[in-house]
Backbone as a chain_set.jsonl record, in Angstrom:
{"seq": "MFSQLHTTAKQRYDKLISEEPELFKNVSLQYIASMLGITPESLSRLRKMN", "coords": {"N": [[25.583, -9.335, -64.528], [23.994, -12.398, -63.696], [20.636, -12.44, -62.413], [20.371, -13.001, -59.031], [18.184, -14.125, -57.94], [17.079, -15.92, -59.673], [18.832, -17.902, -60.356], [20.986, -20.672, -59.598], [23.562, -21.106, -57.099], [25.656, -22.555, -58.214], [25.244, -22.112, -60.963], [25.712, -19.342, -61.079], [28.389, -19.285, -60.26], [29.608, -20.829, -62.316], [29.098, -19.189, -64.538], [30.51, -16.864, -63.825], [33.158, -17.837, -63.657], [33.569, -18.623, -66.284], [33.345, -16.24, -67.684], [35.055, -14.439, -66.4], [37.768, -15.523, -65.73], [40.275, -14.668, -64.79], [39.699, -13.222, -62.559], [39.619, -14.941, -60.399], [42.244, -15.301, -59.842], [43.127, -12.894, -58.947], [41.528, -11.768, -56.976], [40.316, -11.997, -53.635], [38.975, -15.051, -52.33], [36.965, -14.827, -50.482], [35.777, -12.374, -51.11], [34.839, -12.944, -53.686], [32.967, -14.928, -53.082], [31.143, -13.358, -51.69], [30.3, -11.688, -53.78], [28.909, -13.556, -55.268], [26.884, -14.143, -53.597], [27.038, -16.124, -51.666], [28.386, -18.23, -49.032], [31.87, -18.316, -48.028], [32.566, -20.976, -47.525], [30.695, -22.405, -49.038], [31.497, -21.609, -51.578], [34.002, -22.818, -51.639], [33.233, -25.513, -51.704], [31.945, -25.57, -54.215], [34.123, -25.045, -55.888], [35.643, -27.34, -55.513], [34.057, -29.209, -56.767], [34.389, -28.709, -59.453]], "CA": [[25.579, -10.589, -63.794], [22.672, -13.007, -63.564], [19.851, -12.144, -61.221], [20.6, -14.056, -58.051], [16.91, -14.729, -57.562], [16.633, -16.91, -60.648], [19.894, -18.847, -60.691], [21.599, -21.358, -58.458], [24.938, -20.695, -56.813], [26.513, -23.222, -59.205], [25.093, -21.397, -62.227], [26.402, -18.058, -60.947], [29.821, -19.599, -60.224], [30.02, -21.251, -63.658], [29.079, -18.01, -65.41], [31.607, -15.985, -63.435], [34.457, -18.428, -64.009], [33.715, -18.651, -67.742], [33.468, -14.874, -68.199], [36.116, -13.694, -65.711], [38.66, -16.48, -65.056], [41.383, -13.967, -64.126], [39.209, -12.717, -61.282], [39.939, -15.915, -59.361], [43.673, -15.19, -59.543], [43.453, -11.562, -58.444], [40.593, -11.312, -55.947], [40.191, -12.99, -52.561], [37.813, -15.932, -52.454], [35.907, -14.302, -49.618], [35.093, -11.333, -51.873], [34.115, -13.613, -54.77], [31.792, -15.551, -52.459], [30.205, -12.273, -51.42], [29.735, -11.288, -55.078], [27.987, -14.607, -55.701], [25.807, -14.262, -52.617], [27.183, -17.392, -50.953], [29.436, -18.21, -48.014], [33.156, -18.83, -48.514], [32.536, -22.447, -47.453], [29.95, -22.877, -50.212], [32.369, -21.397, -52.734], [35.01, -23.867, -51.578], [32.604, -26.754, -52.179], [31.74, -25.445, -55.661], [35.426, -25.147, -56.545], [36.062, -28.745, -55.455], [33.229, -29.961, -57.709], [34.826, -28.456, -60.837]], "C": [[24.144, -11.101, -63.721], [21.954, -12.497, -62.331], [20.012, -13.307, -60.254], [19.311, -14.726, -57.62], [16.538, -15.904, -58.457], [17.699, -17.923, -61.043], [20.43, -19.501, -59.419], [23.015, -20.82, -58.252], [25.891, -21.313, -57.837], [26.436, -22.51, -60.546], [25.83, -20.059, -62.191], [27.913, -18.258, -60.961], [30.32, -19.955, -61.627], [30.077, -20.069, -64.619], [30.258, -17.097, -65.091], [32.953, -16.557, -63.865], [34.646, -18.493, -65.527], [33.935, -17.251, -68.31], [34.648, -14.108, -67.615], [37.1, -14.634, -65.004], [39.814, -15.807, -64.305], [40.984, -13.441, -62.757], [39.615, -13.642, -60.141], [41.424, -15.91, -58.993], [43.99, -13.903, -58.788], [42.602, -11.074, -57.281], [40.456, -12.4, -54.888], [38.903, -13.798, -52.727], [36.657, -15.459, -51.579], [35.101, -13.23, -50.358], [34.28, -11.945, -53.014], [32.86, -14.277, -54.228], [30.727, -14.499, -52.186], [29.532, -11.805, -52.707], [28.673, -12.28, -55.543], [26.81, -14.788, -54.745], [25.832, -15.574, -51.86], [28.276, -17.245, -49.898], [30.754, -18.682, -48.633], [33.217, -20.362, -48.494], [31.8, -23.036, -48.658], [30.778, -22.711, -51.478], [33.446, -22.476, -52.778], [34.451, -25.19, -52.093], [32.388, -26.712, -53.691], [33.059, -25.619, -56.415], [35.92, -26.588, -56.562], [35.296, -29.595, -56.466], [33.736, -29.819, -59.145], [36.181, -28.971, -61.107]], "O": [[23.198, -10.315, -63.689], [22.582, -12.163, -61.326], [19.811, -14.463, -60.624], [19.343, -15.787, -56.996], [15.774, -16.781, -58.052], [17.494, -18.715, -61.963], [20.334, -18.949, -58.323], [23.581, -20.165, -59.127], [26.834, -20.656, -58.278], [27.461, -22.323, -61.202], [26.494, -19.686, -63.158], [28.637, -17.494, -61.599], [31.344, -19.436, -62.071], [31.003, -19.963, -65.424], [30.931, -16.613, -66.001], [33.797, -15.827, -64.385], [35.778, -18.423, -66.005], [34.635, -17.092, -69.31], [35.188, -13.217, -68.27], [37.25, -14.546, -63.786], [40.276, -16.329, -63.291], [41.836, -13.238, -61.893], [39.921, -13.18, -59.041], [41.814, -16.45, -57.957], [44.992, -13.823, -58.078], [42.93, -10.062, -56.661], [40.478, -13.589, -55.207], [37.886, -13.291, -53.2], [35.493, -15.677, -51.916], [33.876, -13.187, -50.243], [33.158, -11.512, -53.279], [31.8, -14.199, -54.849], [29.543, -14.731, -52.427], [28.327, -11.554, -52.722], [27.666, -11.895, -56.136], [25.855, -15.501, -55.052], [24.788, -16.085, -51.455], [29.002, -16.251, -49.88], [30.747, -19.373, -49.651], [33.853, -20.97, -49.356], [32.229, -24.04, -49.227], [30.761, -23.577, -52.352], [33.763, -22.989, -53.851], [35.125, -25.904, -52.835], [32.62, -27.708, -54.376], [33.1, -26.269, -57.46], [36.551, -27.011, -57.53], [35.822, -30.588, -56.967], [33.531, -30.715, -59.964], [36.683, -28.834, -62.223]]}, "num_chains": 1, "name": "protein.A"}
């Protein structure tokens, strides 16, 4: 996974969804947000943008 120090939340989200799309069907969004180092609310906003 990208270093979280050098990428934006959007970049991390885009990389994760392109490499592991099935993850979003099988894992809770709260856990995915934690993996990305963001809040569930921020993840919700990112998902709405795409």
